C-alpha positions in Angstrom: 0.0 0.0 0.0 1.4 3.4 -1.0 1.4 6.2 1.5 -0.9 9.2 0.8 1.3 12.1 -0.4 0.2 15.5 0.9 0.0 18.2 -1.8 2.1 21.3 -1.4 1.9 25.0 -2.5 4.0 24.0 -5.5 1.3 21.5 -6.5 -1.3 24.2 -6.0 0.6 26.7 -8.2 0.8 24.1 -11.0 -3.0 23.6 -11.0 -4.8 24.8 -14.2 -7.9 25.6 -12.1 -8.0 29.1 -10.5 -10.9 28.1 -8.1 -8.9 25.8 -5.9 -7.1 26.1 -2.6 -4.8 23.9 -0.5 -6.5 22.6 2.7 -4.9 20.0 4.9 -2.6 18.8 2.1 -5.5 18.4 -0.4 -6.2 20.6 -3.4 -9.9 21.3 -3.1 -12.4 23.1 -5.3 -13.7 26.3 -3.9 -17.5 26.4 -3.7 -19.5 27.7 -6.6 -20.3 31.4 -5.9 -23.9 32.1 -5.1 -25.5 35.5 -5.6 -25.8 36.2 -1.9 -22.2 35.2 -1.3 -20.9 37.5 -4.0 -23.1 40.4 -3.0 -22.1 40.2 0.7 -18.4 39.9 -0.3 -18.6 42.9 -2.6 -20.6 45.0 -0.1 -18.2 44.1 2.8 -15.2 45.1 0.7 -17.0 48.4 -0.3 -17.9 49.1 3.3 -14.3 48.7 4.4 -12.9 50.8 1.6 -12.4 53.9 3.8 -9.8 51.9 5.8 -7.6 51.5 2.7 -7.7 55.1 1.5 -5.2 57.7 2.7 -8.1 60.2 2.9 -10.0 58.0 5.4 -8.8 56.3 8.6 -6.4 54.4 6.4 -3.8 51.9 7.6 -5.0 48.7 5.9 -4.6 46.6 2.7 -7.9 44.7 2.2 -8.5 42.3 -0.7 -10.9 39.6 -1.8 -10.0 36.1 -2.8 -6.5 36.2 -1.4 -4.4 33.0 -1.2 -2.2 32.9 1.9 0.6 30.3 2.2 0.6 29.6 5.9 2.3 26.2 5.9 3.7 23.8 3.3 0.3 22.0 3.1 -2.0 25.0 3.9 -2.9 27.7 1.4 -6.5 28.7 1.7 -8.0 31.5 -0.4 -9.8 33.9 1.9 -13.0 35.6 0.9 -11.6 38.8 2.5 -8.3 39.4 4.3 -6.6 42.5 5.6 -3.1 43.5 6.6 -2.1 46.6 8.6 0.1 48.8 6.5 2.5 49.2 9.5 3.3 45.4 9.1 3.2 45.5 5.3 4.2 48.9 4.1 4.2 48.3 0.3 1.4 46.9 -1.8 1.8 43.1 -1.9 1.5 40.9 -4.9 1.1 37.2 -5.7 0.4 34.6 -3.1 0.9 36.0 0.4 3.3 34.5 2.9 2.6 36.9 5.7 -0.4 36.0 7.9 -3.1 38.6 7.8 -4.3 40.8 10.7 -7.9 40.0 9.9 -9.8 37.4 7.9 -13.4 37.2 7.0 -15.0 34.1 5.5 -18.5 34.0 4.0 -19.8 30.6 5.0 -20.8 28.5 2.0 -23.1 25.4 2.0 -20.9 22.3 2.0 -17.9 24.2 3.3 -19.0 25.0 6.8 -16.5 22.6 8.4 -13.6 24.3 6.7 -14.8 27.8 7.6 -15.9 27.1 11.2 -13.4 24.3 12.3 -10.3 24.0 10.1 -9.6 27.6 9.3 -10.0 29.0 12.9 -7.4 26.4 14.1 -5.0 27.3 11.3 -5.4 31.0 11.9 -4.9 30.6 15.7 -1.6 28.8 15.0 -0.5 31.7 12.9 -1.8 34.3 15.4 -4.2 36.1 13.1 -5.7 38.6 15.6 -9.3 38.8 14.1 -11.5 36.3 12.3 -15.0 37.0 11.2 -17.7 34.6 9.8 -20.6 35.8 7.8 -23.7 33.6 7.0 -25.4 35.5 4.1 -28.6 33.5 4.2 -29.0 34.3 8.0 -27.6 37.8 7.6 -25.4 37.1 10.6 -21.8 38.2 11.4 -19.8 36.7 14.2 -16.5 38.4 15.0 -13.7 36.6 16.9 -10.6 38.1 18.6 -7.5 36.1 19.5 -7.0 36.0 23.3 -4.4 33.8 25.0 -3.9 31.9 21.8 -7.6 31.1 21.2 -10.5 32.8 19.5 -13.1 34.4 21.7 -16.4 35.6 20.2 -16.5 39.4 20.6 -19.6 40.2 18.6 -22.6 38.3 17.3 -24.7 40.5 15.0 -28.0 39.5 13.5 -30.5 42.0 12.2 -28.3 44.8 13.4 -28.2 47.8 11.1 -24.8 49.2 12.2 -21.9 48.5 14.4 -18.3 49.3 15.2 -16.5 45.9 15.2 -12.8 45.3 16.0 -10.4 45.7 14.4 -12.3 48.4 12.4 -13.7 50.5 15.3 -12.6 53.6 13.4 -15.7 53.4 11.2 -19.3 52.5 11.8 -20.2 49.7 9.5 -23.5 49.8 7.7 -24.5 46.2 8.4 -27.8 46.5 6.7 -25.9 47.3 3.4 -23.1 44.9 4.1 -25.3 41.9 4.9 -27.8 42.6 2.1 -30.7 43.7 4.3 -31.5 46.8 2.2 
């Protein structure tokens, strides 16, 4: 019997398919994008735009669909991820090898286990300070902050219209717009 060989980032980079990621040493297909997922992702990015502009509170690089190489066998593609410009002064390019300061996943049917169990453990190991989960169908956002090496829920927002949520307390987020309630 032949031992199962874990895939690496090199294997991922050789893939012809752009909609894949490396999870636990397996190259897996990203879920088909549903309308609500795409709308919430776009609205969230737009709502956070002020944080990336020098004319606003500034201080962040925020992007969608970012591949982050955390370990040899772990390179997920995050729905949204952000890096503080103080840690990453120049605009990055390509696959990131620096852990973000914030990650947001929009939970997709069939990928709940990855978003709610696998990724939080990976992000904890790499000390990502903030992790948000959004359920578009439920219009719910749960924000986690890293405390003593583990994530603690710092906000559970359902049917809220606005909020200031760490690490983005500098702006009041229009949750009704962001979560597609309006």
